[in-house]
C-alpha positions in Angstrom: 47.9 15.7 -76.5 49.2 13.4 -79.2 47.1 10.5 -80.3 49.0 7.4 -81.2 47.4 5.4 -84.0 48.4 1.8 -83.9 48.4 0.3 -87.4 46.9 -3.2 -87.8 47.5 -5.6 -90.6 44.7 -6.0 -93.1 42.5 -9.0 -92.2 43.3 -11.0 -95.4 47.1 -10.7 -94.6 46.4 -11.9 -91.0 44.4 -14.8 -92.4 47.2 -15.8 -94.8 49.8 -15.6 -92.0 47.7 -17.9 -89.8 47.3 -20.4 -92.6 51.1 -20.4 -93.2 51.7 -21.1 -89.6 49.1 -23.9 -89.6 50.6 -25.3 -92.7 54.1 -25.3 -91.2 52.9 -27.0 -88.0 51.0 -29.6 -90.1 54.0 -30.4 -92.2 56.2 -30.8 -89.2 53.7 -33.1 -87.5 53.3 -35.3 -90.5 57.1 -35.4 -91.1 57.8 -36.5 -87.6 55.4 -39.5 -87.7 57.1 -41.1 -90.8 59.8 -43.6 -89.9 62.9 -43.6 -92.2 62.3 -47.3 -92.9 58.9 -46.5 -94.3 60.4 -44.6 -97.2 63.5 -46.9 -97.7 66.0 -44.8 -95.7 68.3 -46.2 -93.0 67.7 -45.0 -89.5 71.4 -44.8 -88.5 72.9 -44.7 -85.0 73.0 -40.9 -84.7 69.4 -40.0 -85.6 67.8 -37.8 -83.0 65.0 -36.3 -85.1 61.7 -38.1 -84.7 60.6 -39.3 -88.1 62.2 -37.8 -91.2 64.6 -34.9 -91.4 63.7 -31.8 -93.4 66.4 -32.5 -96.0 65.0 -36.0 -96.4 61.5 -34.8 -97.1 63.0 -32.2 -99.5 65.0 -34.9 -101.4 62.1 -37.4 -101.6 59.8 -34.6 -102.9 62.4 -33.2 -105.4 62.4 -29.7 -103.9 65.2 -27.6 -102.5 66.1 -28.1 -98.8 66.2 -24.3 -98.2 62.8 -23.9 -99.8 61.2 -26.7 -97.8 62.8 -25.2 -94.6 61.2 -21.9 -95.3 57.9 -23.6 -95.8 58.2 -25.2 -92.3 59.2 -21.7 -91.0 55.9 -20.3 -92.3 57.6 -17.9 -94.6 55.6 -16.1 -97.3 56.5 -18.2 -100.4 54.5 -19.5 -103.3 53.7 -23.3 -103.3 52.7 -24.9 -106.6 50.2 -27.8 -106.7 52.9 -30.0 -108.1 55.0 -29.5 -105.0 52.0 -30.0 -102.7 51.2 -33.3 -104.6 54.8 -34.4 -104.1 54.8 -33.5 -100.4 51.5 -35.4 -99.9 53.0 -38.5 -101.4 56.2 -38.3 -99.5 54.4 -37.8 -96.2 51.9 -40.5 -97.0 48.9 -38.4 -96.4 45.5 -40.0 -96.5 42.6 -38.4 -98.5 41.5 -36.1 -95.6 45.0 -35.0 -94.8 45.7 -34.3 -98.4 42.6 -32.2 -98.7 43.7 -30.3 -95.5 47.2 -29.7 -96.9 45.8 -28.1 -100.1 43.2 -26.1 -98.1 45.9 -24.6 -95.8 48.0 -23.8 -98.9 45.0 -22.1 -100.5 45.2 -24.3 -103.5 42.8 -26.6 -105.4 43.8 -30.2 -105.6 43.6 -31.1 -109.3 43.9 -34.9 -108.9 41.0 -37.4 -109.0 41.5 -37.8 -105.3 39.4 -34.7 -104.9 35.6 -34.8 -105.3 34.4 -34.8 -108.9 31.0 -33.2 -109.1 30.5 -34.4 -112.7 30.1 -38.0 -111.4 26.6 -37.8 -110.2 24.8 -40.4 -108.1 22.8 -41.4 -111.2 26.0 -42.2 -113.0 27.3 -44.2 -110.1 24.1 -46.2 -110.0 24.4 -46.8 -113.8 27.9 -48.2 -113.3 26.6 -50.6 -110.7 23.6 -51.6 -112.7 25.8 -52.8 -115.5 26.7 -55.7 -113.2 29.1 -58.2 -114.9 30.2 -55.7 -117.5 33.3 -53.9 -116.3 32.7 -50.1 -116.5 34.2 -46.9 -115.2 34.2 -43.2 -115.8 37.4 -41.6 -117.0 38.5 -38.2 -118.1 40.7 -37.4 -121.1 43.7 -37.6 -118.8 42.9 -41.3 -118.0 42.0 -40.6 -114.4 39.5 -43.2 -113.1 36.8 -41.1 -111.5 34.3 -43.9 -110.6 34.0 -47.6 -111.4 31.9 -50.7 -110.6 32.9 -53.8 -108.7 33.7 -55.9 -111.8 36.0 -53.2 -113.2 37.7 -53.0 -109.7 38.8 -56.6 -110.1 39.6 -56.6 -113.8 43.3 -55.9 -113.3 44.1 -56.5 -109.7 42.4 -54.7 -106.8 41.6 -51.1 -107.7 40.1 -50.4 -104.3 43.6 -50.9 -102.7 45.1 -48.2 -104.9 45.1 -44.6 -103.5 42.5 -42.4 -105.3 45.3 -40.0 -106.5 47.1 -42.9 -108.2 44.0 -44.3 -110.0 45.1 -43.3 -113.5 45.2 -45.9 -116.3 48.3 -44.6 -118.0 50.2 -44.4 -114.7 49.1 -47.9 -113.6 50.2 -49.6 -116.8 53.7 -48.1 -116.3 54.1 -48.6 -112.5 51.7 -51.2 -111.2 52.8 -54.9 -111.5 49.2 -56.2 -111.4 48.1 -54.0 -114.3 51.2 -54.8 -116.3 50.6 -58.6 -115.9 47.0 -58.3 -116.8 47.4 -56.4 -120.1 48.1 -58.9 -122.8 49.5 -56.5 -125.4 51.3 -54.2 -122.9 53.8 -52.4 -125.2 51.2 -51.7 -127.9 48.7 -50.5 -125.2 51.3 -48.1 -123.7 52.2 -46.7 -127.1 48.5 -46.1 -128.0 47.7 -44.5 -124.7 50.6 -42.1 -124.9 49.5 -41.1 -128.4 45.9 -40.5 -127.1 47.2 -38.5 -124.2 49.2 -36.3 -126.5 46.2 -35.7 -128.7 44.0 -34.8 -125.7 46.7 -32.6 -124.0 46.6 -30.1 -126.9 43.5 -28.5 -125.2 45.1 -28.5 -121.7 48.6 -27.2 -122.2 49.9 -25.6 -119.0 47.1 -26.9 -116.7 48.5 -28.1 -113.3 46.9 -31.5 -113.3 48.2 -32.4 -116.7 51.7 -31.2 -115.8 51.7 -33.2 -112.6 50.7 -36.4 -114.5 53.3 -35.9 -117.2 56.0 -35.3 -114.6 55.1 -38.6 -112.9 54.9 -40.5 -116.1 58.3 -39.2 -117.3 59.9 -41.2 -114.5 59.2 -44.3 -116.7 61.7 -44.9 -119.5 59.0 -46.8 -121.4 56.7 -43.8 -121.3 59.5 -41.4 -122.3 60.3 -43.5 -125.3 56.7 -43.5 -126.5 56.1 -39.8 -125.6 59.1 -38.7 -127.7 57.6 -40.3 -130.8 55.1 -37.4 -130.9 52.4 -39.7 -132.2 48.7 -38.7 -131.9 45.7 -41.0 -132.1 42.0 -40.2 -131.8 39.4 -42.2 -129.9 37.9 -45.3 -131.2 36.4 -48.6 -130.0 38.8 -51.5 -129.9 39.3 -55.1 -128.7 41.2 -55.5 -125.5 42.6 -58.7 -124.0 43.4 -59.2 -120.3 44.7 -62.0 -118.2 42.7 -61.8 -115.0 44.3 -63.6 -112.0 40.9 -65.0 -110.9 39.1 -66.1 -114.1 41.8 -66.2 -116.8 41.8 -64.8 -120.4 39.2 -62.2 -121.3 38.5 -60.8 -124.8 36.5 -57.5 -124.5 35.2 -54.8 -126.7 36.2 -51.4 -125.3 33.6 -48.6 -125.9 33.7 -45.0 -124.9 30.4 -43.4 -124.1 30.9 -39.6 -123.9 29.0 -37.8 -121.1 28.9 -34.4 -122.7 29.3 -32.5 -126.0 33.0 -32.1 -125.3 35.3 -35.1 -125.3 36.2 -34.9 -121.6 34.6 -37.3 -119.2 33.4 -40.6 -120.6 31.9 -43.9 -119.5 34.2 -46.8 -120.5 32.6 -50.2 -120.9 34.1 -53.6 -121.6 31.6 -56.0 -123.2 32.5 -59.7 -123.9 33.5 -60.7 -127.4 32.7 -64.4 -127.0 30.6 -66.7 -124.8 33.6 -67.9 -122.9 34.5 -64.4 -121.8 30.9 -63.7 -120.9 30.9 -66.7 -118.5 34.2 -65.6 -117.0 32.9 -62.1 -116.5 29.8 -63.5 -114.7 32.2 -65.4 -112.4 34.4 -62.3 -111.8 31.2 -60.3 -111.0 30.2 -62.9 -108.4 33.7 -62.9 -106.9 33.6 -59.1 -106.7 30.3 -59.3 -104.9 31.8 -61.6 -102.4 29.5 -64.6 -103.3 
């Protein structure tokens, strides 16, 4: 009597296959809910596909059509965090959906949209206790990890910006409110690019830094400054802003480092004159809804 032994796939392989199929189904469902008009595409009289076509998602995400098709077919292919980030933006995923996408792909989301354990409840309370003084916590990549209500209204409405887009360097190149608020915009852009290059020396090849640089290089102004290869260290400086609610503000920018390494820092903006102090008080009251 011959015994037939039925081979079974290793458990990890089965788990990976299940995740690939879940990822494929999730991408299809998110693609089908996005109307062409939402991403600036014409609907056309012959469109039968609900939502976006695969080739449209691929084009908007700057990936190959064949590669994206394989992804929706649950094929065993490698997906970089840069591609996942691009797909999340194209498909307009909210924070929970974005986290789900990265989890299904077995990847770690490197953007500030993910939870940041270094920003403790004590630090968040400190930000709020500063009251009229605009303050935030940033990392060396200019991601805004936490902020108080006054800082949220310093250059527009930061609460309305998706967490993954809350990056100072990105905002001064892409956000009209931030661009209008910064008095010395070109000088600020050049200085920030130089600081980013200096900081990036310790993070070459890291996915989050590569993702940010790829997004910034879509801006001609950034590319021009980046190609100067200038580097600048950190220092306190005077900043001027035109706030849409209270007018001109002259502030002293100070970095307060939160550890021995120059990574995360608390950034504060204290008034340089009495007029600015009064205007910050007014901005604080507005931010509190009073």
